[in-house]
N, C-alpha and C positions, 0 to 999 in steps of 0.2 A: 505495498500500499505506499504509495508515495501521493504527497501534497502537488498536485498543478503546477501550482506557482515557480516549485522548484524544478519543474523539467526543464532541461537545457535548452530546447525545441521552443517551449510556450517562452522560455526569458529571451529567446532572436525575436520572439515577434511581439516583445512586452510594450512596444510605440503603438502598435495598431490596438491592441487591449487597454493600454490606457485610452488610447483617442474614442473608442466606445463607451468607455466609463465617466469620460468627460464630455459627453454629446449633448450638444446642446439642446435643450427642449426636451431632454429623455423623459422624464417627470410623465409631461403632458402626452408623448407619445406610448409610454407605457398606457397611460389612462384610456385613452383609445382604445387600444388592444383588450384591457379587461372590462373595459362597458362593451365591447362587441362580441368575448367571450362567454360575459354572462347573461347575455341579452340573448345568445343562441341558445341556453340553455334553460332559457325560462317558459315554463308550462303555460299554456294558457287555457287556462280550465274556469275561470271566474264569469260569470254567466249568470243573469235575472231574465225572468219570461214577462216578453211584452203583452199586452191586452192582445193579441191576437194567438198567441201560444196556451192561453188558460182555458180549462176548460168549466163553461161556465152557461148560462141561459143567455140565451140574446133579446131576452123580451126584455121592452121599455120599461124602465122602472116608474117614471111617472108620464104625463101629459109633455109634449113640448111648451107648450104657454100655459097663462092662466095663473100657477102655483106661485108666482112670486119669488121663486127659487132658483138658483141655477138651472140649465141642460145640462140632463146626467146621463141621458143612455141606458146602457146595460150595467149589470152588477161588475164586469170584465176595466169597467171604466178608473183607470187610474186613482180618482179623485178617492174611490173606497178601501176600505181595507180585505187585502188577498187579490186586489184587482192588482193589472199590469203595470210594472214598474218603468217612467219616462226617464230615456240618458243612462239607464243602467249599461254595465259593462255587456259588452260582446266577446264571443270565444272564436270571433271570426279576425282579431289583431294582430299583425306580425309586428313584433319587437325587433326583428332581427336588422341589423344593420352591417353596411359594409366598410370597409379600408383597403387600401391599396395593398398589392402584394410586398411592394418595397419596404413596408411598415411590419409585417410579418418576420422581413431578415433582420431589420433593425434592432426591434423591442427583442427579437429573441438574441442576438449575439451583444446589444447591451448590456440585458440581464446575467449574460452565461459570464462576459468580462467581470462585471459586477462581482459575483462570485469567487469568480479565480483571484481577481484583487483582495478580497478580503479573506481570500483563503480558505473558503468554504466547498473546495473542486477535491476530488480524489481521485488519484485511475489504479485502477487494479488491473493487471497485465494478464492475470488468467483466475480464472476459479474451478474449482474442483466441488462440485457440488452429489451428494451421495443420499439424501434422503429429501422428501418431500413433507416432512413434518414443521410445525410453526417453531416448535423448540430447536430445532436443529438450526433452522435459520437465522434465530436469536443468538442461538451461542455459537453458530459461526461468525458473524459480524461483532458479538462481543471478545472476540479474540483479535479483532482486527482492532481494538479500542473503539468501538461505536455501540454504543446503547441504545438499542431498536427499542427497547419496550418504556424510554421515555417520552416526553411529550414532544420532544423536536422530531421534525419532518425533512424525511429520509427520499432523495429521486435517486435511484439505479439506471441507470443508460447502460443498456446491452449491445453489442455489435452481430449478436444473433439470438436467437430463441433459447433459452435454458426454460424447458418445462418443469423440470424442481425447481426451482429457482422461484418459477413464476406462483405455483398449486402452492409454495412453503408460505409465502409473503402473504396469499388471498385476505386470512384472517386478521391482518396486521395493517390499523385504519392509518398510521402516519407512515407509509410507505408506499409507494408506487414507482412502477417498473414501466420503461417506455424502451423500445428499440431505436436506435442513435438515426434511421430515417425518418422517423414517425415522434420526432419530441414533441412532445404538449409546452407549449410555453407557458402557460398560467401552471403547471406542475414547476416548473424553474423558478417562478417567482415566487410561489409559496412556501417551497422548500427550505431548510435551514444548510444541510449538507447535499452537494450532490455528489455520487459514487459513479465513475464510469470503469465499467468492466469491456476492456478495449485491448488489442494488441498494438495495433497502432496506434501514435499518439498525433497522424496525419488526420486521420478522418476528423478529430475535435477540431484542429488547426484550421482544417478547412471549413468549418460551421464558422469561424470569426473570419475569417480570410474571404470568403466569397461575397 
């Protein structure tokens, strides 16, 4: 296990890392991405019934004129209790919003470079995982001086799919595993530590350089 900031290839590209760490308006760009991501996860389930959707009699309650009261119509009128709702929420609203593809790439670089500078990224060049049990997963990373069962959040990024690693981590809420070509940017943001399981450091450098 090696802290990524101490790696020689990372040191050669430290200027690029510092550039993205000090990126102008980086907080606003991150905000745009987070807003887009959370909106895409939002479930549009809130719904109220309008007068046309309520079951009830269509009989006119009182005659149109001569009573001195306002016109009322049938029992489904919104002015009555149990009637339809006016201007209530509908479940056809689209909360999704778009951002440019360049913003995705920049946000990924900013967040990753920030974690590297703050010494929160580690690289594990190889892994030998023999069990699918949660206890084995916790003990394995405990030997690497990571207390997985505490409140800290961990993101493990792999260069290939490790089935036993995936199964053993399913019951641990504060651990997420991503494939290197399908990294979830939001996971980088919310994680306290990132662990790369990758033989080639060039794969990580390419993310920063591209």
